[in-house]
C-alpha positions in Angstrom: 3.4 -25.9 29.3 0.5 -26.1 27.0 -1.0 -22.8 28.0 2.3 -21.1 27.4 2.7 -22.8 24.0 -0.7 -21.6 22.8 0.0 -18.1 24.0 3.3 -18.0 22.2 1.6 -19.3 19.1 -1.1 -16.6 19.2 1.5 -13.9 19.8 3.5 -15.2 16.8 0.3 -15.2 14.8 -0.4 -11.6 15.8 3.1 -10.5 14.9 2.7 -12.3 11.6 -0.5 -10.4 11.0 1.2 -7.1 11.8 4.1 -8.1 9.5 1.7 -8.9 6.7 -0.2 -5.6 6.9 3.2 -3.7 7.0 4.1 -5.6 3.8 0.8 -4.6 2.3 1.5 -1.0 3.2 5.0 -1.0 1.8 3.6 -2.7 -1.4 0.9 0.0 -1.7 3.4 2.8 -1.2 5.7 1.3 -3.8 2.8 1.0 -6.3 1.9 4.7 -5.5 5.4 5.8 -6.3 5.5 3.8 -9.5 2.1 5.3 -10.6 3.2 8.8 -9.7 6.3 8.3 -11.8 4.3 6.8 -14.6 1.9 9.8 -14.5 4.8 12.2 -14.6 6.3 10.5 -17.6 3.0 10.4 -19.5 2.5 14.1 -18.8 5.9 14.9 -20.2 5.2 12.7 -23.2 1.9 14.3 -23.9 3.5 17.8 -23.7 6.2 16.6 -26.0 3.7 15.2 -28.5 1.6 18.2 -28.4 4.6 20.3 -29.2 5.9 18.1 -32.0 2.4 17.7 -33.3 2.1 21.4 -33.7 5.4 21.5 -35.6 4.3 18.7 -37.9 0.7 19.4 -38.9 0.9 16.7 -41.5 1.2 13.9 -39.0 -1.1 15.5 -36.4 -3.8 12.9 -36.8 -1.4 10.2 -35.8 -0.2 12.4 -32.9 -3.7 13.2 -31.7 -4.5 9.5 -31.6 -1.3 8.9 -29.7 -2.1 11.7 -27.3 -5.7 10.4 -26.7 -4.4 7.0 -25.9 -1.8 8.5 -23.5 -4.4 10.7 -21.9 -6.6 7.7 -21.3 -3.7 5.7 -19.7 -2.8 8.8 -17.8 -6.4 9.1 -16.3 -6.3 5.3 -15.6 -3.0 5.7 -13.7 -4.4 8.7 -11.8 -7.5 6.7 -10.8 -5.4 3.7 -9.7 -3.2 6.1 -7.7 -6.3 7.5 -5.9 -7.5 4.0 -5.3 -4.2 2.9 -3.9 -4.0 6.1 -1.7 -7.4 5.3 -0.3 -6.5 1.7 0.4 -3.3 2.9 2.0 -5.1 5.3 4.3 -7.6 2.6 5.2 -4.8 0.2 6.0 -2.9 2.8 8.0 -5.9 3.8 10.1 -6.7 0.2 10.7 -3.1 -0.4 11.7 -3.2 2.6 14.1 -6.5 1.3 15.5 -4.9 -2.1 16.1 -1.9 -0.6 17.9 -3.5 -0.1 21.3 -5.2 -3.4 20.8 -1.8 -5.0 20.2 -0.3 -3.4 23.3 -3.2 -4.7 25.4 -2.8 -8.2 23.9 0.9 -8.2 24.7 0.2 -7.1 28.3 -2.4 -9.9 28.7 -0.1 -12.4 27.2 2.7 -11.4 29.6 0.3 -11.6 32.5 -1.0 -15.0 31.5 2.6 -16.2 30.9 3.6 -15.0 34.3 0.6 -16.7 35.9 1.4 -19.9 34.0 5.0 -19.8 35.1 3.9 -19.3 38.7 1.7 -22.4 38.4 4.5 -24.4 37.0 6.8 -23.4 39.9 
């Protein structure tokens, strides 16, 4: 009984770990989409400001400040995006590495469970 219990616990724990990393992946992917959207919007805004700024030379100083700020945020978002992408790739390759490991674990667990069941009978 005890052996089976601890095996089931470790299997549950492994599944939990897998679930967590899947959640982390989904989270990172969502963040990437948000950043990409953010970048796109900022790009549009910068273009718009540049256009309007050209039409209204009088307020161009204000515009160029705005554009500078936007471009900084834009670069920031791009960097974050790259970071997130890198983390995502690391996570994914780690997950893929863990897959054969998981299959092996599950096989072993099954073997041990069968053995334990035989003992019980």
